[in-house]
C-alpha positions as CSV (number, residue, x, y, z in Angstrom):
1,X,-16.6,-1.8,9.3
2,X,-16.6,-2.8,5.6
3,X,-19.0,-1.3,3.2
4,X,-18.7,-4.2,0.8
5,X,-19.0,-7.9,1.4
6,X,-15.7,-9.7,0.7
7,X,-15.7,-11.8,-2.4
8,X,-15.7,-15.6,-2.3
9,X,-12.3,-17.2,-1.8
10,X,-10.1,-17.2,-4.8
11,X,-7.4,-19.7,-5.6
12,X,-4.4,-17.3,-5.5
13,X,-2.3,-20.0,-4.0
14,X,-0.8,-17.5,-1.5
15,X,-0.4,-18.7,2.1
16,X,-0.3,-16.2,5.0
17,X,2.9,-17.7,6.4
18,X,4.7,-17.1,3.1
19,X,4.0,-13.4,3.1
20,X,5.4,-10.6,5.3
21,X,6.2,-7.0,5.6
22,X,9.7,-6.2,6.9
23,X,11.3,-2.8,7.7
24,X,13.1,-1.1,4.8
25,X,16.8,-1.5,5.2
26,X,20.1,-0.2,3.6
27,X,20.2,-3.3,1.4
28,X,16.9,-2.1,-0.3
29,X,18.3,1.2,-1.7
30,X,19.2,0.0,-5.2
31,X,16.2,-2.3,-5.4
32,X,13.7,0.5,-4.6
33,X,15.2,2.8,-7.1
34,X,14.9,0.2,-9.8
35,X,11.3,-0.5,-8.8
36,X,10.3,3.2,-8.6
37,X,11.7,4.0,-12.0
38,X,9.6,1.4,-13.8
39,X,7.0,2.9,-16.2
40,X,4.1,0.9,-14.7
41,X,5.0,2.3,-11.2
42,X,5.6,5.9,-12.3
43,X,2.3,6.0,-14.1
44,X,0.4,6.0,-10.9
45,X,2.6,8.4,-8.8
46,X,2.3,12.2,-8.4
47,X,6.0,12.5,-9.2
48,X,6.6,10.5,-12.3
49,X,10.0,11.6,-13.5
50,X,12.9,9.2,-13.7
51,X,14.8,9.4,-10.4
52,X,18.6,9.6,-10.4
53,X,20.8,7.8,-8.0
54,X,21.7,10.9,-6.1
55,X,18.1,12.1,-5.7
56,X,17.2,8.6,-4.5
57,X,20.1,8.4,-2.1
58,X,18.9,11.7,-0.5
59,X,15.3,10.5,-0.2
60,X,16.5,7.2,1.2
61,X,18.6,8.7,3.9
62,X,15.9,11.1,4.9
63,X,13.3,8.4,4.9
64,X,15.3,6.1,7.1
65,X,15.6,8.9,9.7
66,X,12.1,10.3,9.5
67,X,10.2,9.6,12.8
68,X,6.8,10.4,11.1
69,X,7.2,7.6,8.5
70,X,7.6,3.9,8.4
71,X,8.6,2.0,5.2
72,X,8.2,-1.7,4.6
73,X,9.3,-4.3,2.0
74,X,6.7,-6.9,1.0
75,X,8.3,-10.4,0.7
76,X,6.8,-13.6,-0.6
77,X,8.7,-16.7,0.3
78,X,11.6,-14.4,1.4
79,X,11.7,-12.7,-2.1
80,X,11.3,-8.9,-2.1
81,X,8.4,-8.0,-4.3
82,X,7.0,-4.7,-3.3
83,X,7.1,-1.5,-1.2
84,X,4.7,0.0,1.4
85,X,5.0,3.5,2.9
86,X,3.2,4.9,6.0
87,X,3.8,8.7,6.0
88,X,2.6,11.7,7.9
89,X,2.2,9.6,11.1
90,X,0.3,12.0,13.3
91,X,-0.1,10.7,16.9
92,X,-2.0,13.7,18.0
93,X,-4.7,13.2,15.3
94,X,-4.4,9.4,15.2
95,X,-3.9,9.1,11.5
96,X,-1.4,8.6,8.7
97,X,-1.3,8.1,4.9
98,X,-0.1,5.2,3.0
99,X,0.9,4.0,-0.5
100,X,2.2,0.8,-2.0
101,X,3.3,-0.8,-5.2
102,X,4.5,-4.1,-6.5
103,X,8.0,-3.7,-7.8
104,X,8.3,-7.1,-9.5
105,X,6.1,-7.6,-12.5
106,X,6.0,-11.4,-12.0
107,X,4.6,-11.3,-8.5
108,X,2.1,-14.0,-7.8
109,X,-1.6,-13.3,-8.4
110,X,-3.1,-11.9,-5.3
111,X,0.1,-10.1,-4.1
112,X,-1.5,-6.7,-4.0
113,X,-4.3,-7.9,-1.8
114,X,-1.8,-9.7,0.5
115,X,0.2,-6.5,0.8
116,X,-3.0,-4.5,1.7
117,X,-4.0,-6.9,4.4
118,X,-0.6,-7.0,5.9
119,X,-0.4,-3.2,5.8
120,X,-3.7,-2.9,7.6
121,X,-2.5,-5.4,10.2
122,X,0.6,-3.2,10.7
123,X,-1.0,0.2,10.9
124,X,-3.9,-0.9,13.2
125,X,-1.7,-3.2,15.2
126,X,2.0,-2.5,15.5
127,X,1.7,1.2,14.6
128,X,-1.5,1.7,16.6
129,X,-3.0,4.2,14.2
130,X,-6.8,4.8,14.1
131,X,-7.2,6.2,10.6
132,X,-5.4,5.2,7.4
133,X,-5.7,7.6,4.5
134,X,-4.7,7.4,0.8
135,X,-4.9,9.3,-2.4
136,X,-5.5,7.5,-5.7
137,X,-5.8,8.8,-9.2
138,X,-9.4,8.4,-10.4
139,X,-8.2,6.6,-13.5
140,X,-6.7,3.8,-11.3
141,X,-10.0,2.1,-10.8
142,X,-8.5,-1.3,-9.9
143,X,-6.7,0.1,-6.9
144,X,-9.8,2.1,-5.8
145,X,-11.8,-1.2,-6.0
146,X,-9.2,-3.0,-4.0
147,X,-9.2,-0.4,-1.3
148,X,-13.0,-0.5,-1.0
149,X,-12.9,-4.3,-0.8
150,X,-10.8,-3.8,2.4
151,X,-13.2,-1.4,3.9
152,X,-11.9,2.0,2.7
153,X,-14.5,4.6,2.1
154,X,-14.4,7.5,-0.3
155,X,-14.1,10.8,1.6
156,X,-13.9,13.1,-1.3
157,X,-12.4,14.0,-4.7
158,X,-9.8,16.5,-5.7
159,X,-10.9,17.7,-9.1
160,X,-8.3,18.4,-11.8
161,X,-5.7,18.1,-9.0
162,X,-2.5,16.7,-10.7
163,X,-1.1,16.7,-14.2
164,X,-0.4,13.3,-15.8
165,X,0.5,13.0,-19.5
166,X,-0.4,16.7,-20.1
167,X,-3.9,16.4,-18.6
168,X,-5.1,17.4,-15.2
169,X,-6.5,14.4,-13.4
170,X,-8.9,13.9,-10.5
171,X,-7.6,12.3,-7.3
172,X,-9.9,10.2,-5.0
173,X,-9.4,10.5,-1.2
174,X,-10.0,7.3,0.7
175,X,-9.8,6.2,4.3
176,X,-10.1,3.2,6.5
177,X,-10.6,3.3,10.3
178,X,-9.3,0.8,12.8
179,X,-12.9,0.4,14.1
180,X,-14.1,-3.0,13.0
181,X,-10.8,-4.3,11.7
182,X,-10.8,-7.2,14.1
183,X,-14.3,-8.2,12.9
184,X,-13.5,-7.7,9.2
185,X,-10.1,-9.4,9.1
186,X,-11.2,-13.1,9.3
187,X,-13.5,-12.8,6.2
188,X,-10.8,-10.9,4.3
189,X,-8.1,-13.4,5.3
190,X,-10.2,-16.2,3.6
191,X,-10.4,-14.2,0.4
192,X,-6.7,-13.4,0.2
193,X,-5.0,-16.5,1.5
194,X,-5.4,-20.3,1.2
195,X,-5.4,-22.5,4.2
196,X,-6.6,-21.9,7.7
197,X,-6.8,-18.3,8.9
198,X,-3.9,-17.0,11.0
């Protein structure tokens, strides 16, 4: 269950029916490389070097064939805007990790929250996972707040764990459980999307 009360509805203008996560496909290879190499995306990743076409092609081919991962493209009104990954899918221990980013700088306000809600729907619904984990640089306070808004709890902190811009940075460990998602979802829907809940 959530540890924070959802905020009052905002006027993001997003409607649930206009947003979706679809499986990553071959047509997304060039797009995801361009997104991943943007400065604003690389700034929040463990690996922040500029990725070449060959390196990306190897990653892409491996990712598409990886049974312990699922990759999604976030679309708004059929326009690709962002990327979601579910990795380390562990059926025995009923958990996986996730990460996401908006690839398009002009994505509508509220797109990050829409992606998060759709990701939780997928992981606790279609994928049937009981625990969703993530790691966020401590300096990325906005994303930590967003995750907590969706019921993630802080499970720990890796101190001086990864180097960014020549300084070792802390990483915050967060997790959300499937327990309570059905109860939490309606209130979150009303804060993310306009119109009647789906």
